[in-house]
C-alpha positions as CSV (number, residue, x, y, z in Angstrom):
1,M,18.6,-20.0,69.5
2,R,20.2,-20.4,66.3
3,K,18.4,-23.6,65.1
4,T,15.1,-22.3,66.2
5,S,16.0,-18.9,63.9
6,Y,16.7,-20.9,61.0
7,A,13.8,-23.2,61.1
8,K,11.6,-19.9,61.0
9,H,13.4,-18.6,57.9
10,G,12.7,-22.0,56.4
11,Q,9.3,-21.8,57.0
12,Q,8.9,-18.5,55.4
13,L,10.7,-19.5,52.6
14,L,8.6,-22.7,52.0
15,A,5.7,-20.7,52.3
16,L,6.9,-18.5,49.7
17,C,8.1,-21.5,47.4
18,A,4.8,-23.1,48.0
19,A,2.7,-20.2,46.6
20,P,3.2,-21.6,42.9
21,L,1.9,-24.5,43.5
22,L,-1.3,-22.5,45.1
23,A,-1.3,-20.5,42.0
24,S,-1.3,-23.6,39.7
25,L,-4.3,-25.1,42.0
26,L,-6.5,-22.0,41.2
27,A,-5.3,-21.4,37.8
28,G,-8.8,-22.4,36.5
29,C,-10.2,-19.4,37.9
30,A,-8.2,-17.6,35.3
31,F,-9.8,-16.0,32.4
32,N,-8.5,-18.1,28.7
33,P,-9.1,-16.5,25.7
34,S,-10.6,-18.1,22.6
35,S,-8.2,-19.8,19.9
36,S,-11.0,-20.0,17.2
37,M,-11.1,-17.9,14.2
38,P,-13.8,-16.4,12.7
39,V,-15.8,-18.5,10.6
40,L,-15.0,-18.1,6.7
41,D,-16.8,-19.1,3.6
42,L,-13.8,-20.7,1.5
43,P,-13.7,-22.6,-1.3
44,V,-12.1,-26.0,-1.5
45,S,-9.8,-24.8,-4.4
46,V,-8.9,-21.8,-6.1
47,A,-8.7,-22.7,-10.0
48,A,-8.0,-20.7,-13.1
49,T,-8.0,-23.5,-15.6
50,K,-9.2,-27.3,-15.7
51,T,-5.9,-28.4,-16.9
52,E,-4.2,-31.4,-14.7
53,Y,-0.7,-30.0,-14.2
54,Q,0.9,-28.0,-11.4
55,T,4.3,-25.9,-11.0
56,Q,6.4,-26.8,-8.3
57,L,6.7,-24.5,-5.5
58,T,10.0,-23.4,-4.0
59,S,11.1,-20.6,-1.3
60,R,13.6,-19.7,-3.9
61,W,11.6,-19.0,-6.5
62,W,13.7,-16.3,-8.2
63,E,16.2,-18.8,-8.9
64,Q,13.8,-20.7,-11.8
65,F,14.6,-17.5,-13.9
66,N,18.6,-18.9,-14.2
67,D,19.7,-15.1,-14.0
68,T,22.8,-14.8,-11.9
69,V,22.7,-11.4,-11.7
70,L,19.2,-11.4,-10.4
71,N,19.9,-14.3,-7.9
72,Q,23.0,-11.9,-6.6
73,L,20.4,-8.6,-6.7
74,I,18.1,-10.6,-4.2
75,A,21.2,-11.9,-2.3
76,D,22.1,-8.4,-1.7
77,A,18.8,-6.9,-0.7
78,D,18.6,-9.8,2.3
79,K,22.0,-8.2,3.6
80,S,21.7,-4.7,3.0
81,N,18.2,-3.5,2.5
82,Q,17.3,-1.1,5.3
83,N,13.7,-1.4,5.1
84,L,14.3,-5.3,5.8
85,A,16.8,-4.0,8.7
86,Q,14.0,-1.9,10.2
87,V,11.4,-4.8,10.0
88,S,14.1,-7.2,11.6
89,A,14.7,-4.9,14.6
90,K,11.3,-5.1,15.4
91,L,11.3,-8.5,15.4
92,D,14.0,-8.3,18.1
93,E,12.1,-5.4,20.2
94,A,9.1,-8.1,20.0
95,R,11.2,-11.0,21.2
96,A,12.6,-8.5,24.2
97,V,9.0,-7.6,25.1
98,F,7.8,-11.2,25.5
99,G,11.0,-11.9,27.6
100,I,10.0,-8.8,29.7
101,N,5.9,-10.2,30.2
102,S,7.2,-14.0,30.4
103,A,9.6,-12.8,33.2
104,A,6.7,-11.2,35.5
105,Q,5.2,-14.9,35.6
106,L,8.0,-16.1,37.7
107,P,9.0,-14.9,41.5
108,R,11.4,-12.3,41.2
109,I,14.6,-12.3,43.4
110,D,16.9,-9.6,44.8
111,L,20.2,-9.0,46.5
112,A,20.9,-5.9,48.3
113,A,24.0,-4.8,50.4
114,A,24.3,-1.6,52.2
115,G,26.4,0.3,54.5
116,S,26.2,3.5,56.6
117,T,27.8,5.3,59.2
118,N,26.0,8.6,61.1
119,R,26.9,10.5,63.9
120,Q,24.1,11.9,66.4
121,S,24.3,15.1,68.6
122,E,25.8,14.9,72.0
123,N,23.6,17.3,73.5
124,L,20.3,15.7,73.2
125,G,20.1,14.8,77.0
126,R,20.5,11.0,76.2
127,P,23.6,8.6,75.8
128,V,24.4,8.3,72.3
129,S,27.0,6.0,70.7
130,N,29.1,7.4,68.1
131,P,29.5,6.9,65.4
132,N,26.8,4.8,64.6
133,K,27.0,2.4,61.9
134,D,24.6,0.0,60.2
135,Y,25.6,-3.0,57.8
136,Q,22.7,-5.1,55.8
137,L,22.9,-8.1,53.6
138,I,19.3,-9.0,52.2
139,G,17.8,-11.4,50.0
140,Q,14.5,-10.5,48.7
141,A,11.6,-12.7,46.7
142,S,8.7,-11.2,45.4
143,W,5.9,-12.8,43.4
144,E,2.2,-11.9,42.2
145,L,0.0,-14.6,42.5
146,D,-2.2,-15.1,39.0
147,L,-5.1,-16.3,40.0
148,W,-7.0,-14.3,37.1
149,G,-4.7,-14.9,34.6
150,R,-3.9,-11.0,34.1
151,V,0.0,-11.5,33.9
152,R,-0.4,-15.1,32.1
153,N,-2.7,-13.3,29.3
154,A,0.0,-10.3,28.9
155,S,2.6,-12.5,28.3
156,N,0.4,-14.4,25.8
157,A,-0.3,-11.5,24.0
158,A,3.4,-10.8,24.0
159,R,3.9,-14.0,22.6
160,Q,1.6,-13.6,20.0
161,D,2.9,-10.3,18.9
162,L,6.2,-11.9,18.5
163,F,4.8,-14.5,16.1
164,A,3.1,-11.6,14.3
165,A,6.5,-10.0,14.2
166,E,8.0,-12.8,12.8
167,Y,5.4,-13.3,10.1
168,N,5.7,-9.7,9.1
169,R,9.2,-10.1,8.5
170,D,8.4,-13.2,6.4
171,A,6.0,-10.9,4.2
172,A,8.5,-8.2,4.3
173,L,11.0,-10.8,2.8
174,L,8.7,-12.1,0.3
175,S,7.7,-8.4,-1.1
176,L,11.4,-7.3,-1.0
177,H,12.2,-10.4,-3.1
178,A,9.3,-9.6,-5.7
179,E,9.7,-5.7,-6.0
180,V,13.6,-6.5,-6.3
181,A,12.7,-8.9,-9.1
182,Q,9.9,-7.0,-11.1
183,N,12.0,-3.9,-10.9
184,Y,15.0,-5.7,-12.6
185,F,12.6,-6.9,-15.3
186,N,11.3,-3.7,-16.1
187,L,14.9,-2.3,-16.2
188,R,15.8,-5.2,-18.7
189,A,12.6,-4.5,-20.4
190,L,13.5,-0.8,-20.9
191,D,17.2,-1.8,-21.9
192,E,15.9,-4.0,-24.7
193,Q,13.1,-1.4,-25.8
194,L,15.9,1.3,-25.7
195,K,17.9,-0.9,-28.0
196,I,14.9,-1.4,-30.5
197,A,14.6,2.3,-30.6
198,E,18.3,2.9,-31.3
199,D,18.2,0.4,-33.9
200,T,15.3,2.2,-35.2
201,V,17.0,5.1,-35.2
202,K,19.9,4.3,-37.3
203,S,17.5,2.6,-39.9
204,R,15.3,5.8,-40.3
205,Q,18.4,7.9,-40.7
206,E,19.7,5.8,-43.4
207,S,15.9,6.5,-44.7
208,Y,16.3,10.2,-44.5
209,D,19.8,10.1,-46.0
210,L,18.4,8.1,-48.8
211,Q,15.5,10.4,-49.3
212,K,17.3,13.4,-49.2
213,K,19.7,12.4,-51.7
214,R,16.8,11.1,-54.2
215,F,15.1,14.5,-53.9
216,L,18.5,16.4,-54.7
217,G,19.0,14.0,-57.5
218,G,15.4,15.0,-58.7
219,V,13.9,11.4,-58.1
220,T,11.4,12.4,-55.5
221,S,9.6,14.8,-54.1
222,E,10.4,17.2,-51.1
223,L,7.1,15.8,-49.4
224,D,9.1,12.1,-49.0
225,V,11.9,14.1,-47.2
226,R,9.9,15.8,-44.9
227,Q,7.9,12.2,-44.2
228,A,11.2,10.4,-43.3
229,E,12.3,13.5,-41.4
230,V,9.1,13.4,-39.2
231,E,9.6,9.4,-38.7
232,L,13.0,9.9,-37.4
233,A,12.4,13.2,-35.1
234,S,9.7,11.1,-33.7
235,T,11.8,8.1,-32.5
236,L,14.8,10.2,-31.6
237,S,12.0,11.9,-29.0
238,A,11.4,8.4,-27.6
239,L,15.1,7.8,-26.4
240,P,14.9,10.6,-23.7
241,D,11.9,9.0,-21.8
242,L,13.7,5.7,-22.0
243,K,16.7,7.0,-20.8
244,Q,15.3,8.7,-17.8
245,S,13.2,5.7,-16.8
246,I,16.4,3.4,-16.8
247,A,18.2,5.8,-14.5
248,Q,15.1,5.8,-12.3
249,L,14.9,1.9,-11.9
250,E,18.6,1.7,-11.5
251,A,18.1,4.1,-8.5
252,A,15.4,2.3,-7.2
253,L,17.3,-1.3,-7.6
254,S,20.5,0.4,-6.0
255,I,18.5,1.1,-2.7
256,L,16.5,-2.0,-2.9
257,S,19.8,-4.1,-2.9
258,G,21.5,-1.6,-0.3
259,Q,24.0,-0.7,-2.9
260,A,26.8,2.1,-1.7
261,P,25.7,5.7,-3.5
262,R,29.5,5.5,-4.9
263,A,29.0,2.1,-6.4
264,L,25.8,3.4,-7.9
265,I,27.7,6.1,-9.6
266,E,30.7,4.5,-10.7
267,Q,29.5,1.0,-11.3
268,G,25.6,1.2,-12.0
269,I,23.5,-1.8,-12.1
270,A,25.1,-5.2,-13.4
271,R,22.9,-6.4,-16.4
272,G,22.0,-10.2,-16.7
273,K,19.6,-11.9,-19.5
274,T,17.6,-9.9,-21.7
275,I,13.7,-10.1,-21.5
276,P,13.6,-12.4,-24.7
277,D,15.8,-14.8,-22.9
278,L,14.4,-15.2,-19.8
279,G,12.5,-18.1,-20.3
280,I,9.6,-19.1,-17.9
281,S,7.9,-22.4,-17.4
282,D,4.7,-22.5,-19.4
283,Q,2.9,-24.6,-16.6
284,V,0.9,-22.7,-13.9
285,P,-0.6,-24.1,-10.9
286,A,-3.9,-25.6,-11.8
287,Q,-5.8,-25.9,-8.7
288,L,-4.5,-24.4,-5.3
289,S,-5.9,-26.1,-1.7
290,S,-7.4,-22.8,0.3
291,D,-5.4,-24.0,3.0
292,L,-2.0,-23.7,1.0
293,L,-3.3,-19.8,1.0
294,L,-4.2,-19.4,4.7
295,R,-0.3,-20.1,5.2
296,R,0.4,-17.0,3.8
297,A,2.4,-14.7,5.9
298,D,0.2,-12.0,6.1
299,I,-2.7,-14.4,7.0
300,A,-0.4,-16.0,9.6
301,Q,0.3,-12.0,11.1
302,A,-3.4,-11.2,11.2
303,E,-4.2,-14.3,13.2
304,A,-1.6,-13.6,15.3
305,N,-2.5,-10.0,16.0
306,L,-6.1,-11.3,16.5
307,L,-4.9,-14.0,19.4
308,A,-3.1,-11.2,21.1
309,A,-5.9,-9.0,21.0
310,R,-8.2,-11.6,22.7
311,A,-5.5,-12.4,25.3
312,R,-5.5,-8.4,26.0
313,I,-9.1,-8.9,26.7
314,E,-8.9,-11.1,29.5
315,A,-6.2,-9.8,30.9
316,A,-8.2,-6.2,31.1
317,R,-11.0,-8.4,32.8
318,A,-8.7,-9.5,35.4
319,A,-8.5,-5.7,36.8
320,Y,-11.5,-6.0,38.3
321,F,-10.5,-8.8,40.5
322,P,-8.1,-8.7,43.6
323,K,-4.3,-8.7,42.9
324,I,-2.3,-10.7,45.2
325,S,1.3,-10.3,46.0
326,L,3.8,-12.3,48.4
327,T,7.1,-10.9,49.4
328,G,9.8,-12.4,51.4
329,L,12.9,-11.0,53.2
330,L,15.9,-12.8,54.4
331,G,19.5,-11.2,55.7
332,F,21.7,-9.8,58.2
333,E,22.1,-6.9,59.6
334,S,25.0,-5.7,62.4
335,N,26.4,-2.4,63.2
336,D,29.8,-4.0,63.2
337,L,31.0,-5.6,60.0
338,G,32.9,-8.2,61.7
339,K,29.4,-9.7,63.2
340,L,27.4,-9.7,60.1
341,F,27.1,-13.3,59.8
342,S,27.2,-14.1,63.4
343,T,24.3,-15.8,65.5
344,G,21.5,-13.0,66.3
345,S,22.3,-10.7,63.3
346,N,19.8,-12.5,61.0
347,I,16.6,-10.5,59.9
348,S,13.4,-11.9,57.7
349,S,10.2,-11.1,57.0
350,F,7.3,-12.7,55.0
351,V,4.2,-10.1,53.9
352,G,1.1,-11.1,51.9
353,N,-0.6,-8.0,50.0
354,L,-4.1,-7.8,48.6
355,S,-5.4,-5.1,46.4
356,M,-8.6,-4.3,44.3
357,P,-10.6,-1.3,42.8
358,L,-13.6,-0.4,44.7
359,F,-14.2,2.8,42.5
360,D,-11.9,3.8,39.6
361,N,-14.6,6.3,37.6
362,G,-15.2,3.1,35.1
363,M,-11.3,3.0,33.8
364,S,-11.4,-0.7,34.0
365,A,-14.6,-0.9,32.2
366,A,-13.0,1.6,29.7
367,Q,-10.2,-0.7,29.1
368,V,-12.0,-3.9,28.6
369,D,-13.9,-2.2,26.1
370,Q,-11.0,-0.6,24.4
371,A,-9.4,-4.2,24.2
372,K,-13.0,-5.4,22.9
373,A,-12.6,-2.6,20.2
374,R,-9.2,-3.7,19.0
375,E,-10.3,-7.3,18.7
376,R,-12.7,-6.5,16.7
377,Q,-10.5,-4.0,14.5
378,A,-8.0,-7.5,14.3
379,A,-10.9,-10.0,13.5
380,A,-12.0,-7.6,10.7
381,A,-8.2,-7.2,9.6
382,Y,-8.2,-11.2,9.6
383,Q,-10.8,-11.6,7.3
384,L,-9.6,-8.9,5.2
385,A,-6.5,-10.6,4.5
386,V,-8.0,-13.6,3.9
387,Q,-10.1,-12.1,1.3
388,I,-7.2,-10.1,-0.3
389,A,-5.3,-13.4,-0.6
390,F,-7.8,-15.2,-2.4
391,G,-8.5,-12.2,-4.8
392,E,-4.7,-11.7,-5.5
393,T,-4.5,-15.8,-6.2
394,R,-7.3,-15.9,-8.6
395,T,-6.0,-12.8,-10.6
396,S,-2.4,-13.7,-10.6
397,L,-3.8,-17.4,-12.0
398,I,-5.6,-15.7,-14.4
399,S,-3.0,-13.3,-15.3
400,N,-0.2,-15.8,-16.3
401,Q,-2.8,-17.7,-18.5
402,V,-4.1,-15.0,-20.8
403,L,-1.0,-12.9,-20.6
404,G,1.1,-16.1,-22.2
405,D,-1.6,-15.8,-25.3
406,K,-1.2,-12.0,-25.7
407,V,3.0,-12.9,-25.9
408,V,2.1,-15.3,-28.8
409,N,-0.2,-13.0,-30.6
410,E,2.3,-10.1,-30.4
411,K,5.1,-11.9,-31.8
412,T,2.7,-13.4,-34.6
413,K,2.2,-9.4,-35.1
414,V,5.8,-8.7,-35.1
415,N,6.5,-11.2,-37.8
416,A,3.9,-10.2,-40.2
417,L,4.7,-6.4,-39.8
418,Q,8.4,-7.4,-40.8
419,R,7.2,-9.1,-43.6
420,Q,4.8,-5.9,-44.9
421,L,7.8,-3.4,-44.2
422,R,9.7,-5.5,-46.6
423,L,6.8,-5.6,-48.9
424,A,5.9,-2.2,-48.8
425,N,9.6,-1.3,-49.5
426,L,9.5,-3.5,-52.5
427,R,6.2,-1.7,-53.8
428,Y,8.0,1.9,-53.1
429,E,11.0,0.9,-54.8
430,N,9.1,-0.3,-58.0
431,G,6.9,3.0,-57.9
432,Y,3.4,0.6,-57.1
433,S,3.0,2.8,-54.0
434,S,3.9,5.7,-52.3
435,Y,6.4,6.3,-49.6
436,L,4.1,7.0,-47.0
437,E,2.8,3.4,-47.4
438,A,6.3,2.2,-46.2
439,L,6.4,4.7,-43.7
440,D,3.4,3.4,-41.8
441,A,4.8,-0.1,-41.9
442,Q,7.9,1.2,-40.4
443,R,5.9,2.9,-37.5
444,S,3.6,-0.3,-37.1
445,L,6.4,-2.3,-36.5
446,F,8.4,-0.3,-34.1
447,N,5.3,0.2,-32.0
448,A,4.8,-3.5,-32.2
449,Q,8.3,-4.5,-31.2
450,L,8.0,-2.2,-28.2
451,S,4.5,-3.9,-27.4
452,L,5.7,-7.3,-27.7
453,I,8.8,-6.6,-25.2
454,S,5.8,-5.1,-22.9
455,A,4.1,-8.4,-23.3
456,Q,7.0,-10.2,-22.2
457,R,8.0,-8.3,-19.1
458,N,4.5,-8.2,-17.9
459,Q,4.2,-12.0,-18.5
460,I,7.4,-12.3,-16.1
461,N,5.9,-10.0,-13.5
462,A,3.0,-12.2,-13.6
463,R,4.8,-14.8,-12.8
464,V,6.6,-13.3,-9.8
465,E,3.1,-12.0,-8.8
466,L,1.7,-15.5,-8.7
467,Y,4.9,-16.6,-6.5
468,K,4.0,-13.5,-4.2
469,S,0.3,-14.5,-3.9
470,L,1.1,-18.1,-3.0
471,G,3.4,-17.2,-0.1
472,G,6.8,-17.6,-2.1
473,G,6.6,-21.3,-1.3
474,W,6.7,-20.1,2.2
475,Q,5.5,-22.5,4.8
476,R,3.7,-21.3,7.8
477,A,5.7,-22.8,11.2
478,V,3.0,-24.4,13.8
479,K,3.1,-21.7,16.7
């Protein structure tokens, strides 16, 4: 009796275990999404010039500026930036969702134990046994035969969502590094412009004081005094705007780097090299392979989103076909806890279920149409990401070329205006020209010095944009 019962249970369990083999044999019936990408008319390479050299790409591109303060700000941002923390949490969520969908592909095994005691009425006209006890220990396995790929495609979609989340974090990290660097360079440029303005204020204050003494001594007219006063006031009016902009950038860098509010108030933002001392390589990439740009994190994310959308189409199509599930149960039941594992207490069952929609008011068709529409959205987003990548890279390459020339021209202009100011002062002091000529030279030099710092800042920020457009040297992993 006992051997016969165990043999029967073994056959039922064997049938349940053989189900995966049956599913694998019928896997050819499942829907398989396409893995090909939209055909794009891409150039072999992107080039801004015909020079032969190329710069070295590195994932830690900011270290090429050799500024320890910038390096520390980016390290702090990696640890404490809250936007990055949100993106990382979304990645963890996507990883968990993939785990949930992957688990649905395999049989589920549950173990349950139960015990109950109840008393029946003795006045029902039939013999009763009180109290009535029941003890159970049951193991149950259930599994859906994924003949049409519904579960597998849902899992594949979740897998691509996980890849997209990983690429999104890569893109967010690169964007964060670039934003920290550019805000830092903007801050250092404002620091330098504030220093120039303060030095100019001192110079014009001395000039005003001198003109006032000359006027009181009867050497010059009041007009020269008032002209010097106007130039002094004009330069003084630039200081509040510069200081306000500096405070705004310090606050932005504090948020980006995750600095505590108390540290911002008590310590502010540290300073490193000045803008003129932040040397950058004269070399920029002469030609970039199109394949390199297609490895950008944002393009890889768009590709993963497209593959996920295609997998969801096939998962939605599977709803038209029968859903087959198997359930096996094996355990023990007895009204005496001491006899729970005795001969004759074993229970078992093996059930197969088949269900398919006959009429659902077009819901399945609408779900397929919805999945197709989302696939078209993902395809358009992928092509747009590629277009943006090539546009940004070409613009960055050209900017790196022309802004270098602008810096050279601005330096030449400042040198010329410095000599012009010296000559204008000599002419005025020797009576060959009016004071207005010297004031014009002072004003032009001040504006040219500010423009030079802006040009140097723009050149450095353009180099950051180039690293960003190239993916920061990031290499896309094969998934």
